[in-house]
Backbone as numpy.savetxt, mean C-alpha at the origin, in Angstrom:
# Nx Ny Nz CAx CAy CAz Cx Cy Cz
16.13 -68.98 -30.71 16.06 -67.65 -30.36 14.86 -67.35 -29.64
14.97 -66.56 -28.54 13.87 -66.41 -27.66 12.98 -65.19 -28.20
11.69 -65.39 -28.48 10.77 -64.35 -28.88 10.75 -63.25 -27.74
10.72 -62.01 -28.41 10.44 -60.78 -27.38 9.14 -60.26 -27.47
8.75 -59.62 -26.27 7.43 -59.27 -26.33 7.28 -57.74 -26.81
6.21 -57.42 -27.58 5.98 -55.89 -28.12 5.78 -55.13 -26.80
5.71 -53.86 -27.06 5.60 -52.83 -25.97 3.91 -52.93 -25.50
3.27 -53.14 -26.72 1.79 -53.10 -26.28 1.35 -54.28 -25.57
2.06 -55.38 -25.66 1.81 -56.73 -24.99 2.23 -56.51 -23.53
3.47 -55.84 -23.43 4.11 -55.63 -22.04 3.38 -54.81 -21.36
2.70 -53.67 -22.11 1.83 -52.78 -21.17 0.44 -53.53 -20.78
-0.08 -54.26 -21.67 -1.35 -55.11 -21.31 -1.04 -55.98 -20.31
0.13 -56.60 -20.10 0.47 -57.53 -19.02 0.58 -57.00 -17.71
0.95 -55.46 -17.62 0.97 -54.83 -16.45 -0.24 -55.03 -15.62
-0.29 -55.04 -14.28 -1.48 -54.94 -13.34 -2.29 -53.66 -13.52
-3.58 -53.69 -13.38 -4.32 -52.68 -13.69 -3.93 -51.16 -13.04
-3.38 -51.56 -11.60 -3.09 -50.16 -10.66 -1.78 -49.68 -11.41
-0.89 -50.40 -12.05 0.18 -49.87 -12.71 -0.02 -49.10 -13.86
-1.05 -49.67 -14.70 -1.56 -48.81 -15.80 -2.31 -47.47 -15.40
-3.07 -47.64 -14.56 -3.86 -46.53 -14.04 -2.75 -45.35 -13.48
-1.71 -45.93 -12.82 -0.71 -45.06 -12.25 0.04 -44.27 -13.28
0.43 -45.02 -14.25 1.06 -44.58 -15.32 0.31 -43.61 -16.13
-1.00 -43.91 -16.30 -1.79 -42.92 -17.09 -1.96 -41.59 -16.20
-2.07 -41.59 -15.09 -2.19 -40.59 -14.03 -0.86 -39.76 -14.13
0.26 -40.30 -14.09 1.51 -39.65 -14.13 1.63 -38.96 -15.44
1.25 -39.52 -16.44 1.42 -38.78 -17.86 0.48 -37.78 -17.93
-0.78 -37.72 -17.46 -1.50 -36.70 -17.35 -1.17 -35.52 -16.52
-0.39 -35.88 -15.22 0.14 -34.76 -14.43 1.34 -34.16 -15.18
2.12 -34.89 -15.90 3.29 -34.29 -16.59 2.81 -33.37 -17.75
1.68 -33.71 -18.37 1.24 -33.01 -19.43 0.64 -31.52 -18.82
-0.20 -31.62 -17.66 -0.53 -30.51 -16.90 0.48 -29.59 -16.50
1.65 -30.21 -15.90 2.66 -29.31 -15.48 3.44 -28.58 -16.65
3.43 -29.55 -17.72 4.05 -28.88 -18.94 3.28 -27.60 -19.62
1.90 -27.62 -19.43 1.11 -26.67 -19.87 1.20 -25.49 -19.01
1.35 -25.81 -17.66 1.17 -24.72 -16.69 2.67 -23.82 -16.86
3.86 -24.71 -17.12 5.13 -23.99 -17.31 5.00 -23.17 -18.41
4.45 -23.73 -19.62 4.50 -22.93 -20.70 3.58 -21.77 -20.73
2.31 -21.87 -20.02 1.46 -20.88 -19.84 2.15 -19.68 -18.99
2.49 -20.22 -17.90 3.10 -19.21 -16.91 4.37 -18.34 -17.52
5.28 -19.33 -18.16 6.28 -18.52 -18.72 5.87 -17.70 -19.84
5.01 -18.05 -20.60 4.54 -16.99 -21.60 3.74 -15.92 -20.86
3.10 -16.14 -20.01 2.50 -14.85 -19.33 3.38 -13.96 -18.63
4.53 -14.69 -18.03 5.55 -13.82 -17.49 6.38 -12.86 -18.62
6.54 -13.60 -19.72 7.32 -12.85 -20.78 6.30 -11.96 -21.37
5.12 -12.21 -21.96 4.41 -11.38 -22.70 3.38 -10.69 -21.95
2.72 -10.90 -20.82 1.61 -10.45 -20.00 1.79 -10.54 -18.55
2.99 -9.95 -18.02 3.17 -10.23 -16.73 2.12 -9.28 -15.77
1.38 -8.51 -16.44 0.49 -7.73 -15.65 -0.66 -8.86 -15.30
-0.88 -9.78 -16.02 -2.00 -10.90 -15.44 -1.36 -11.49 -14.34
-0.19 -11.87 -14.34 0.43 -12.66 -13.07 0.34 -11.60 -11.75
0.63 -10.42 -12.06 0.45 -9.46 -10.96 -0.85 -9.34 -10.51
-1.55 -9.19 -11.28 -3.21 -9.26 -10.92 -3.54 -10.67 -10.14
-3.17 -11.68 -10.59 -3.53 -13.00 -9.99 -2.96 -12.86 -8.54
-1.52 -12.30 -8.43 -1.23 -12.32 -7.06 -1.82 -11.33 -6.12
-2.28 -10.24 -6.75 -3.26 -9.35 -5.93 -4.41 -10.08 -5.46
-4.87 -10.76 -6.24 -6.24 -11.52 -5.88 -5.97 -12.59 -4.72
-4.63 -13.23 -4.96 -4.34 -14.05 -4.05 -4.26 -13.25 -2.54
-3.65 -12.24 -2.57 -3.44 -11.39 -1.30 -4.68 -11.02 -0.70
-5.71 -10.66 -1.63 -6.99 -10.32 -0.93 -7.82 -11.37 -0.47
-7.42 -12.76 -0.96 -8.22 -13.79 -0.53 -7.71 -13.96 1.00
-6.35 -14.04 1.24 -5.74 -14.27 2.42 -5.89 -13.09 3.35
-6.31 -11.97 2.96 -6.87 -10.89 3.91 -8.21 -10.77 4.11
-9.00 -11.57 3.31 -10.40 -11.79 3.54 -11.16 -10.35 3.12
-10.70 -9.72 2.26 -11.24 -8.42 1.86 -11.89 -8.49 0.33
-12.80 -7.68 0.00 -13.21 -7.73 -1.38 -13.12 -6.09 -1.93
-13.26 -6.03 -3.11 -13.00 -4.79 -3.75 -14.40 -4.23 -4.12
-14.58 -2.81 -3.74 -15.82 -2.20 -3.91 -15.36 -0.96 -4.68
-16.36 -0.14 -5.13 -16.33 1.09 -5.46 -17.61 2.05 -5.44
-17.52 3.07 -5.18 -18.45 4.11 -4.94 -18.19 5.44 -5.59
-19.31 6.12 -6.21 -19.26 7.36 -6.83 -19.57 8.51 -5.90
-18.55 9.41 -5.84 -18.83 10.55 -4.93 -18.46 11.96 -5.85
-19.46 12.44 -6.19 -19.29 13.62 -6.99 -18.64 13.24 -8.40
-17.66 13.82 -8.67 -16.99 13.40 -9.96 -15.96 12.31 -9.91
-15.84 11.81 -8.56 -14.87 10.78 -8.15 -15.33 9.41 -7.99
-14.78 8.43 -8.66 -15.21 7.07 -8.25 -14.04 6.64 -7.25
-14.38 6.25 -6.13 -13.41 5.79 -5.18 -13.47 4.24 -5.42
-12.23 3.49 -5.50 -12.11 2.01 -5.40 -11.31 1.77 -4.15
-12.00 0.80 -3.45 -11.33 0.37 -2.28 -11.54 -1.12 -1.87
-10.69 -1.51 -1.03 -10.67 -2.86 -0.30 -11.54 -2.77 1.11
-12.30 -3.66 1.27 -12.97 -3.67 2.50 -13.19 -5.02 2.96
-12.89 -5.34 4.42 -13.22 -6.59 5.07 -13.18 -6.51 6.51
-13.64 -7.59 7.20 -13.46 -7.88 8.69 -14.63 -7.11 9.31
-14.82 -7.38 10.63 -15.79 -6.67 11.42 -15.16 -6.15 12.85
-15.87 -5.30 13.24 -15.40 -4.70 14.35 -15.19 -3.01 14.24
-14.54 -2.27 15.05 -14.28 -0.84 14.96 -13.64 -0.52 13.47
-14.09 0.49 12.83 -13.85 0.74 11.64 -12.41 1.37 11.58
-11.58 0.90 10.61 -10.16 1.44 10.62 -10.10 1.88 8.84
-9.67 3.00 8.70 -9.61 3.67 7.38 -8.06 3.85 7.09
-7.61 3.24 5.99 -6.12 3.10 5.73 -5.85 4.07 4.46
-4.91 4.92 4.61 -4.67 5.99 3.53 -3.19 5.82 3.17
-3.14 5.55 1.87 -1.68 5.24 1.30 -0.85 6.43 0.98
0.34 6.24 0.63 1.35 7.34 0.44 1.36 7.82 -1.05
2.25 8.67 -1.32 2.56 9.20 -2.69 2.93 8.22 -3.71
2.32 8.21 -4.76 2.60 7.09 -5.95 2.54 5.75 -5.48
1.61 5.54 -4.55 1.07 4.17 -4.19 -0.24 3.98 -4.37
-0.73 2.79 -3.79 -2.27 2.50 -4.02 -2.65 1.68 -2.88
-3.83 1.32 -2.77 -4.45 0.57 -1.76 -3.79 -0.97 -1.70
-3.24 -1.46 -2.74 -2.44 -2.62 -2.42 -1.22 -2.91 -1.50
-0.91 -1.56 -1.29 0.27 -1.64 -0.25 -0.33 -2.19 1.18
-1.50 -2.05 1.44 -2.17 -2.31 2.57 -2.66 -3.77 2.66
-2.29 -4.45 1.79 -3.04 -5.80 1.80 -2.53 -6.67 2.81
-1.13 -6.71 3.16 -0.78 -7.49 4.36 -1.20 -6.98 5.59
-1.23 -5.80 5.73 -1.79 -5.22 7.10 -3.16 -5.61 7.27
-3.96 -5.65 6.03 -5.34 -6.06 6.05 -5.49 -7.51 6.67
-4.63 -8.12 6.12 -4.62 -9.57 6.49 -4.63 -9.92 7.85
-3.70 -8.82 8.59 -3.21 -9.10 9.95 -4.34 -8.31 10.79
-5.11 -7.42 10.29 -6.12 -6.53 10.97 -7.58 -6.85 10.85
-7.87 -7.56 9.68 -9.44 -7.94 9.67 -9.91 -9.05 10.71
-9.04 -9.82 11.27 -9.60 -10.68 12.33 -10.05 -9.91 13.44
-9.75 -8.59 13.45 -10.11 -7.97 14.61 -11.00 -6.82 14.42
-10.76 -6.18 13.18 -11.51 -5.00 13.01 -12.12 -4.83 11.50
-12.99 -3.90 11.36 -13.70 -3.42 9.94 -12.65 -2.56 9.25
-12.01 -3.19 8.29 -10.90 -2.26 7.50 -11.18 -1.82 6.19
-11.07 -0.61 5.81 -11.24 -0.19 4.44 -9.81 0.64 4.22
-9.58 0.39 2.99 -8.20 0.81 2.34 -8.68 1.18 0.88
-8.81 2.58 0.67 -9.08 3.11 -0.67 -8.08 3.57 -1.54
-8.15 3.52 -2.82 -7.26 4.20 -3.57 -7.59 5.68 -3.42
-6.62 6.45 -2.99 -7.05 7.96 -3.05 -7.25 8.41 -4.20
-8.19 9.34 -4.43 -8.41 10.11 -5.68 -7.16 10.34 -6.39
-7.03 10.12 -7.72 -5.81 10.36 -8.59 -5.11 9.22 -8.72
-5.09 8.21 -7.73 -4.09 7.24 -7.59 -4.78 5.87 -7.88
-3.85 4.77 -8.20 -4.64 3.50 -8.48 -5.86 3.52 -9.30
-6.91 2.85 -9.02 -8.00 2.73 -9.65 -9.20 3.77 -9.48
-8.83 4.65 -8.68 -9.67 5.73 -8.33 -9.54 7.02 -9.51
-10.51 7.69 -9.71 -10.78 8.83 -10.66 -9.75 9.79 -10.63
-9.21 9.98 -11.75 -8.16 11.33 -11.76 -8.78 12.27 -12.83
-9.02 13.49 -12.26 -9.68 14.42 -13.08 -8.55 15.30 -13.70
-8.33 15.45 -15.11 -7.40 16.34 -15.52 -7.40 17.85 -15.11
-6.34 18.22 -14.63 -6.28 19.65 -14.24 -6.61 19.88 -12.91
-7.26 18.91 -12.28 -7.61 19.06 -10.68 -6.50 19.13 -9.83
-6.67 19.69 -8.68 -5.66 19.65 -7.76 -5.78 18.40 -6.71
-4.67 17.85 -6.40 -4.60 16.74 -5.41 -3.73 17.06 -4.43
-3.74 18.09 -3.92 -2.84 18.54 -2.67 -3.50 17.93 -1.59
-2.82 18.20 -0.44 -3.48 17.68 0.82 -4.92 18.16 1.16
-5.04 19.44 0.90 -6.42 20.19 1.24 -7.37 19.53 0.36
-7.12 19.49 -0.92 -8.03 18.75 -1.87 -8.55 17.38 -1.67
-7.54 16.81 -1.16 -7.84 15.34 -0.96 -8.61 15.17 0.38
-8.62 16.12 1.37 -9.29 16.15 2.56 -10.69 16.44 2.32
-10.86 17.27 1.33 -12.29 17.64 1.04 -12.94 16.56 0.35
-12.17 15.61 -0.39 -12.83 14.47 -1.08 -12.87 13.38 -0.15
-12.13 13.24 0.77 -12.24 12.24 2.00 -13.52 12.45 2.71
-13.90 13.70 2.88 -15.19 13.87 3.70 -16.25 13.35 2.87
-16.36 13.58 1.59 -17.40 12.92 0.82 -17.31 11.51 0.74
-16.38 10.76 0.73 -16.22 9.56 1.00 -16.90 9.00 2.25
-16.31 9.60 3.35 -16.97 9.19 4.48 -18.35 9.23 4.76
-18.76 10.44 4.30 -20.27 10.80 4.20 -21.11 9.67 3.38
-20.55 9.32 2.19 -21.34 8.61 1.24 -21.30 7.14 1.88
-20.29 6.52 2.59 -20.29 5.36 3.13 -21.09 5.39 4.58
-21.44 6.42 4.81 -22.27 6.70 6.13 -21.22 6.25 7.44
-20.08 6.40 7.35 -19.21 5.98 8.51 -19.26 7.31 9.56
-19.58 7.07 10.88 -19.70 7.97 11.76 -18.38 8.47 12.51
-17.70 7.26 13.24 -16.49 7.38 13.95 -15.34 6.32 13.48
-14.38 6.82 13.03 -13.32 5.90 12.39 -12.04 6.09 13.13
-11.18 5.03 12.93 -9.72 5.09 13.40 -9.23 5.44 11.90
-8.52 6.54 12.04 -7.89 7.11 10.76 -6.36 6.73 10.77
-5.94 5.93 9.84 -4.47 5.53 9.76 -3.89 5.95 8.62
-2.86 6.85 8.40 -2.35 7.39 7.30 -0.70 7.13 7.23
-0.27 6.72 6.14 1.00 6.49 5.82 1.77 7.67 4.96
2.87 8.29 5.12 3.42 9.19 4.19 2.55 10.35 3.86
2.16 10.53 2.70 1.22 11.47 2.27 -0.11 11.28 2.80
-0.49 9.96 2.77 -1.76 9.55 3.40 -1.83 10.06 4.95
-0.63 10.13 5.60 -0.67 10.69 7.02 -0.91 11.99 7.06
-0.55 12.87 5.96 -0.78 14.23 6.00 -2.27 14.44 5.89
-2.89 13.67 4.89 -4.21 13.76 4.49 -5.02 13.36 6.02
-4.72 12.20 6.40 -5.46 11.89 7.69 -5.27 12.96 8.85
-3.90 13.49 9.05 -3.91 14.54 10.13 -4.57 15.66 9.84
-4.65 16.17 8.76 -5.47 17.31 8.43 -7.05 17.23 8.54
-7.21 15.95 7.86 -8.85 15.55 8.10 -9.21 15.61 9.56
-8.28 14.89 10.45 -8.73 14.77 11.93 -8.78 16.21 12.51
-8.05 17.12 12.08 -8.04 18.40 12.53 -9.34 19.23 12.09
-9.66 18.83 10.95 -10.85 19.52 10.29 -12.21 19.04 10.55
-12.24 17.70 10.77 -13.55 16.86 11.04 -13.36 15.85 12.29
-12.91 16.72 13.46 -12.71 15.91 14.60 -13.85 14.80 15.05
-15.03 15.34 14.83 -16.20 14.37 15.11 -16.14 12.99 14.43
-15.47 13.12 13.30 -15.49 11.65 12.55 -14.37 10.97 12.86
-13.35 11.29 13.70 -12.14 10.46 13.96 -12.11 10.09 15.43
-12.08 8.83 15.59 -11.91 8.36 17.11 -10.49 8.37 17.61
-9.54 7.94 16.64 -8.26 7.71 17.00 -7.60 8.17 15.59
-6.26 8.59 15.85 -5.43 9.01 14.57 -4.14 8.38 14.64
-3.68 7.64 13.61 -2.30 7.18 13.60 -1.49 7.55 12.46
-0.40 8.03 12.58 0.41 8.69 11.51 1.78 7.80 11.33
1.80 7.17 10.11 3.01 6.38 10.02 4.05 6.91 9.08
5.29 7.27 9.65 6.22 8.01 8.64 5.48 9.11 8.05
4.95 10.04 8.55 3.85 10.81 7.87 4.57 12.12 7.07
4.16 12.66 6.11 4.51 13.68 5.63 3.75 14.67 6.39
3.82 16.03 6.28 3.34 17.28 6.77 3.80 17.89 8.14
4.81 17.19 8.68 5.29 17.62 9.88 6.77 18.28 9.86
7.25 19.10 10.64 8.70 19.70 10.56 9.49 18.75 10.91
10.68 18.69 10.11 11.63 17.68 10.29 12.97 18.10 9.84
13.87 17.38 10.39 15.40 17.92 9.96 15.62 17.78 8.37
16.35 18.54 7.74 16.39 18.36 6.21 17.43 17.37 5.88
17.02 16.40 5.14 17.98 15.33 4.63 18.08 15.41 3.29
18.81 14.30 2.65 19.08 14.37 1.38 17.79 14.46 0.40
16.80 13.76 0.92 15.53 13.57 0.14 14.94 14.95 -0.02
14.87 15.58 1.26 14.25 16.95 1.21 14.95 18.00 0.47
16.25 17.83 0.54 17.16 18.74 -0.31 16.79 18.52 -1.96
16.59 17.34 -2.21 16.23 16.99 -3.70 14.81 17.55 -3.96
13.84 17.30 -3.06 12.39 17.70 -3.40 12.42 19.23 -3.30
13.05 19.99 -2.35 13.05 21.39 -2.42 13.75 21.98 -3.66
14.84 21.04 -4.26 15.49 21.70 -5.44 14.47 21.48 -6.73
13.38 20.84 -6.52 12.47 20.52 -7.79 12.73 19.12 -8.30
13.75 18.31 -7.76 13.99 16.91 -8.44 13.14 15.91 -7.88
12.39 15.18 -8.67 11.49 14.22 -8.09 12.04 12.86 -8.23
12.34 12.37 -7.00 13.14 11.03 -6.83 12.09 9.88 -7.17
10.67 10.10 -7.40 9.76 9.03 -7.61 9.34 8.53 -9.15
10.36 9.26 -10.09 9.91 9.07 -11.34 11.27 7.99 -11.74
10.70 7.25 -12.78 11.97 6.27 -13.26 11.33 5.72 -14.55
12.43 5.58 -15.53 12.27 5.18 -16.96 13.01 3.70 -17.29
13.73 3.11 -16.25 14.33 1.80 -16.42 14.60 1.19 -15.25
15.13 -0.05 -15.31 15.21 -0.98 -13.94 16.30 -0.14 -12.97
17.24 0.33 -13.65 18.35 1.20 -12.76 17.65 2.10 -12.06
16.97 2.90 -12.73 16.19 4.19 -12.06 15.11 3.73 -10.94
14.51 2.64 -11.40 13.53 1.98 -10.52 14.30 1.62 -9.23
15.37 0.87 -9.28 16.00 0.38 -7.99 16.50 1.66 -7.29
16.89 2.61 -7.88 17.18 3.95 -7.00 15.97 4.68 -6.45
14.76 4.58 -6.97 13.59 5.27 -6.66 13.29 4.46 -5.31
13.20 3.04 -5.35 12.79 2.43 -4.28 13.73 2.31 -3.15
15.10 2.46 -3.45 15.85 2.54 -2.32 15.64 3.73 -1.49
15.01 4.68 -1.75 14.79 5.81 -1.00 13.71 5.48 0.10
12.90 4.50 -0.35 11.85 3.95 0.52 11.94 2.71 1.38
12.78 1.93 1.02 13.15 0.52 1.47 14.64 0.35 1.98
14.63 -0.54 3.21 15.95 -0.40 3.62 16.85 -1.52 2.71
16.24 -2.41 2.28 16.83 -3.53 1.37 16.37 -3.45 -0.03
17.00 -4.06 -1.00 16.68 -3.89 -2.42 15.44 -4.76 -2.56
14.29 -4.30 -3.22 13.24 -5.04 -3.51 13.42 -6.35 -4.55
12.98 -7.41 -4.08 13.11 -8.83 -4.82 11.84 -9.02 -5.67
11.90 -7.98 -6.86 10.74 -8.28 -7.81 11.17 -8.75 -9.02
10.53 -9.75 -9.87 10.87 -10.14 -11.01 11.05 -8.96 -11.98
11.91 -9.14 -12.68 12.31 -7.93 -13.83 11.11 -7.55 -14.60
10.27 -8.52 -15.19 9.24 -8.23 -15.96 8.16 -7.48 -15.23
8.02 -7.83 -13.84 7.08 -6.96 -12.86 7.55 -5.69 -12.85
8.86 -5.35 -12.61 9.51 -4.24 -12.69 9.17 -3.14 -13.90
9.09 -3.88 -15.19 8.84 -3.30 -16.28 7.29 -2.74 -16.43
6.42 -3.55 -15.81 5.04 -3.09 -15.66 5.03 -1.85 -14.77
5.68 -1.84 -13.77 5.51 -0.67 -12.74 6.20 0.55 -13.35
7.43 0.28 -14.23 8.00 1.38 -15.01 7.08 2.05 -16.02
6.24 1.13 -16.72 5.37 1.64 -17.77 4.18 2.39 -17.05
3.84 1.99 -15.96 2.57 2.77 -15.12 3.29 4.00 -14.62
4.36 4.03 -14.10 5.10 5.28 -13.80 5.14 6.31 -14.97
5.45 5.89 -16.15 5.72 6.82 -17.24 4.17 7.28 -17.74
3.35 6.36 -17.70 1.83 6.71 -18.08 1.43 7.98 -17.24
1.77 7.90 -15.83 1.20 8.91 -14.95 2.23 10.03 -14.71
3.25 10.13 -15.41 4.39 11.00 -15.15 3.90 12.62 -14.97
3.09 12.96 -16.09 2.73 14.38 -15.80 1.96 14.63 -14.41
1.00 13.54 -14.05 0.35 13.75 -12.80 1.20 13.71 -11.65
2.08 12.72 -11.56 3.15 12.65 -10.44 3.92 13.63 -10.43
4.64 14.37 -11.35 5.31 15.67 -11.25 4.42 16.71 -10.79
3.25 16.85 -11.39 2.60 18.27 -11.05 2.16 18.06 -9.56
1.73 16.82 -9.13 1.30 16.81 -7.53 2.53 16.73 -6.63
3.56 16.35 -7.20 4.70 16.49 -6.43 5.15 17.88 -6.18
4.91 18.58 -7.32 5.30 19.94 -7.16 4.47 20.85 -6.27
3.13 20.31 -6.13 2.08 20.92 -5.26 2.49 20.78 -3.97
3.05 19.37 -3.44 3.36 19.13 -2.21 4.72 19.85 -1.71
5.34 20.55 -2.64 6.50 21.09 -2.24 6.25 22.53 -1.70
4.96 23.16 -1.43 4.73 24.29 -0.97 4.69 23.92 0.59
5.19 25.16 1.34 5.19 25.16 2.83 3.77 24.84 3.36
2.61 25.14 2.78 1.43 25.00 3.48 1.05 23.25 3.22
1.90 22.78 2.27 1.57 21.33 2.33 2.56 20.36 3.16
3.81 20.95 3.07 4.77 19.94 3.80 4.73 20.22 5.49
3.92 21.39 5.83 3.80 21.76 7.08 2.31 21.64 7.34
1.53 20.90 6.55 0.09 20.73 6.78 -0.40 20.34 8.13
0.26 19.36 8.66 -0.15 18.76 9.85 0.51 19.45 10.88
1.73 19.83 10.78 2.46 20.75 11.97 1.68 22.04 12.27
1.04 22.54 11.31 0.12 23.70 11.51 -1.25 23.67 12.11
-1.32 22.35 12.33 -2.85 21.88 12.90 -2.83 21.06 14.21
-1.39 20.95 14.64 -1.41 19.79 15.83 -2.15 20.17 17.06
-2.39 21.66 17.33 -2.87 22.06 18.40 -4.47 21.80 18.44
-5.01 21.42 17.23 -6.35 21.06 17.02 -6.84 19.53 17.06
-5.62 18.72 17.31 -6.02 17.29 17.31 -6.11 16.76 18.94
-7.47 16.64 19.22 -8.02 16.42 20.64 -7.96 14.79 20.78
-8.09 13.90 19.79 -8.38 12.63 20.15 -6.89 11.88 20.13
-6.96 10.70 20.79 -5.67 9.90 20.98 -4.70 10.00 19.53
-3.65 9.99 19.59 -2.72 9.95 18.31 -1.51 9.04 18.58
-1.29 8.35 17.62 -0.14 7.48 17.48 0.68 7.88 16.34
1.83 7.97 16.71 3.07 8.42 15.83 3.99 7.16 15.63
4.17 6.60 14.52 5.00 5.43 14.22 5.96 5.56 13.38
7.28 5.17 13.57 8.26 5.67 12.46 9.30 4.55 12.38
9.82 4.40 11.12 11.05 3.75 11.03 12.19 4.57 11.46
13.17 4.02 12.29 14.23 4.81 12.82 15.12 5.31 11.69
15.28 4.71 10.53 16.09 5.15 9.65 15.63 5.60 8.39
14.39 6.30 8.52 13.44 6.95 7.44 14.45 7.71 6.35
14.68 7.51 5.43 15.34 8.26 4.41 14.51 9.49 3.71
13.11 9.40 3.84 12.21 10.36 3.25 11.79 11.29 4.13
11.24 10.90 5.39 10.66 11.75 6.39 11.45 11.39 7.78
12.65 12.32 7.90 13.41 12.06 9.08 12.72 11.93 10.30
13.08 11.01 11.04 12.55 10.50 12.38 12.43 11.77 13.27
13.21 12.95 13.11 12.87 14.15 13.78 11.51 14.55 13.71
10.78 14.24 12.74 9.25 14.64 12.62 8.69 13.91 13.67
9.06 13.02 14.39 8.25 12.16 15.36 8.38 13.28 16.77
9.61 13.84 16.97 9.59 14.82 18.10 8.52 16.01 17.80
8.55 16.57 16.42 7.58 17.62 16.22 6.22 17.24 16.45
5.94 15.96 16.31 4.42 15.52 16.42 4.28 15.51 17.95
5.22 14.88 18.68 5.22 14.60 19.98 4.85 16.06 20.85
5.82 16.95 20.37 5.92 18.21 21.27 4.90 19.34 20.79
4.19 18.98 19.58 3.03 19.93 19.12 1.93 19.29 19.41
1.49 18.28 19.95 0.27 17.73 20.39 -0.19 18.32 21.80
-0.73 19.42 21.82 -1.15 20.08 23.26 -2.49 19.71 23.86
-3.40 19.29 22.82 -4.68 18.91 23.21 -5.04 17.58 23.12
-4.10 16.60 22.70 -4.65 15.14 22.54 -4.84 14.35 23.67
-5.73 13.68 23.82 -6.19 12.88 24.94 -5.13 11.98 25.32
-4.32 11.43 24.27 -3.27 10.36 24.68 -2.34 10.58 23.50
-1.02 10.36 23.83 -0.02 10.49 22.79 0.80 9.13 22.77
0.77 8.33 21.68 1.77 7.35 21.88 2.73 7.24 20.66
3.94 6.88 20.87 4.94 6.99 19.83 5.82 5.52 20.04
6.09 5.10 18.63 6.76 3.97 18.41 7.87 4.24 17.48
9.03 3.54 17.58 10.04 3.39 16.43 10.30 1.99 16.12
10.62 1.73 14.73 11.07 0.33 14.40 12.42 0.57 13.74
13.21 -0.74 14.09 14.66 -0.46 13.38 14.56 -1.69 12.35
15.37 -1.35 11.47 15.54 -2.52 10.27 14.64 -2.19 9.17
14.00 -1.06 9.07 13.26 -0.56 8.00 13.35 0.88 7.74
12.88 1.40 6.54 13.29 2.61 6.08 11.98 3.62 6.20
11.15 3.70 5.14 9.85 4.52 5.17 8.69 3.64 4.80
8.77 2.33 4.87 7.69 1.48 4.66 7.42 0.49 5.72
7.21 0.71 6.77 6.92 -0.29 8.05 5.84 -1.03 7.72
4.72 -0.69 6.79 3.68 -1.49 6.59 4.13 -2.85 5.52
5.20 -2.67 4.91 5.72 -3.77 4.14 6.99 -4.21 4.64
7.82 -3.61 5.20 9.15 -4.00 5.70 9.03 -4.71 7.07
8.08 -4.20 7.99 7.88 -4.62 9.38 6.36 -4.95 9.58
5.77 -5.77 8.76 4.17 -5.87 8.66 3.75 -6.30 10.15
4.13 -7.34 10.59 3.85 -7.96 11.92 3.79 -6.94 13.16
5.05 -6.34 13.09 5.35 -5.33 14.26 4.33 -4.17 14.04
4.26 -3.77 12.75 3.23 -2.58 12.54 1.86 -2.98 13.03
1.45 -4.14 12.55 0.03 -4.43 12.77 -0.19 -4.71 14.41
0.78 -5.09 15.11 0.81 -5.30 16.39 0.75 -3.93 17.30
1.37 -3.00 16.78 1.38 -1.71 17.44 0.10 -1.03 17.17
-0.46 -1.09 15.96 -1.76 -0.59 15.53 -2.68 -1.20 16.35
-2.72 -2.59 16.56 -3.90 -3.13 17.20 -3.86 -2.65 18.66
-2.65 -2.66 19.49 -2.62 -2.37 20.67 -3.19 -0.88 20.98
-2.83 -0.04 19.84 -3.21 1.43 20.07 -4.57 1.57 20.00
-5.32 0.78 19.06 -6.73 0.94 18.85 -7.50 0.46 19.90
-6.99 -0.63 20.66 -7.72 -1.19 21.63 -7.48 -0.54 22.98
-6.66 0.16 23.20 -6.32 0.88 24.49 -6.97 2.06 24.70
-7.65 2.59 23.74 -8.44 3.82 23.80 -9.99 3.51 23.63
């Protein structure tokens, strides 16, 4: 009967390179197992950690850093990066500075870009009982601009941020070289389903479960968002935690002085102005672009652009096209 070799003797008989290779493969398999278990556990029990890690990844891609500055009773937290003319990016209602990260990735190679969390939103200070309507935010923005020593900026605002940008430009024209309004709030527009809901006092931006989250985001995005379910749960909890503030601010913005805040000041805008809209915007009807164009009596230059295949969020739905239009606008004046 032919004797058999033991496993240990067989392993020892292998060439050194084979033994090293097997050892390396076992180590990699162990690391892969640890990663799978760790990431799976984080996704199930601490999805906010994975979301934070993804934000940091996007920051690295955009070559921006996070900073903060105290202005009166408000700590402003903001992203900053790049060199060149200064662009200040203002986000919309119930959003935060993170919505600008893809734009910053595309813009920082050419410009010095700052994207803050507007007071009350994101990581910036929220003072209980204080007003966060357009006029109050414009006053806070002036403090932020002064504290950072910014002399002349290109001010870019989306949605509610557009209204803040437009009113700020009218009130402080010496600080604004150019103004870009993206699907902006604050202009006269045809009444749509969203406007009817808002005027009736129903807030489409609040949600308590994944189904309501899908309905809320459908107002702003042309296609359903492809977000992992546990990430949706984090966003739902954040929305619930800020519910009183979201409702109070939403009700403030239902006043005519707020939803016509830019419209009532168009004749005071003398700098070059860009209006950029998604053609099928369900929140701010594209007719607002005509109101902007027709109301600018003193602007040095007027540029308008429309994008197809998006709803209310061109900065996320059509990032490359949006960045190209913004870049062309900035360098042409």
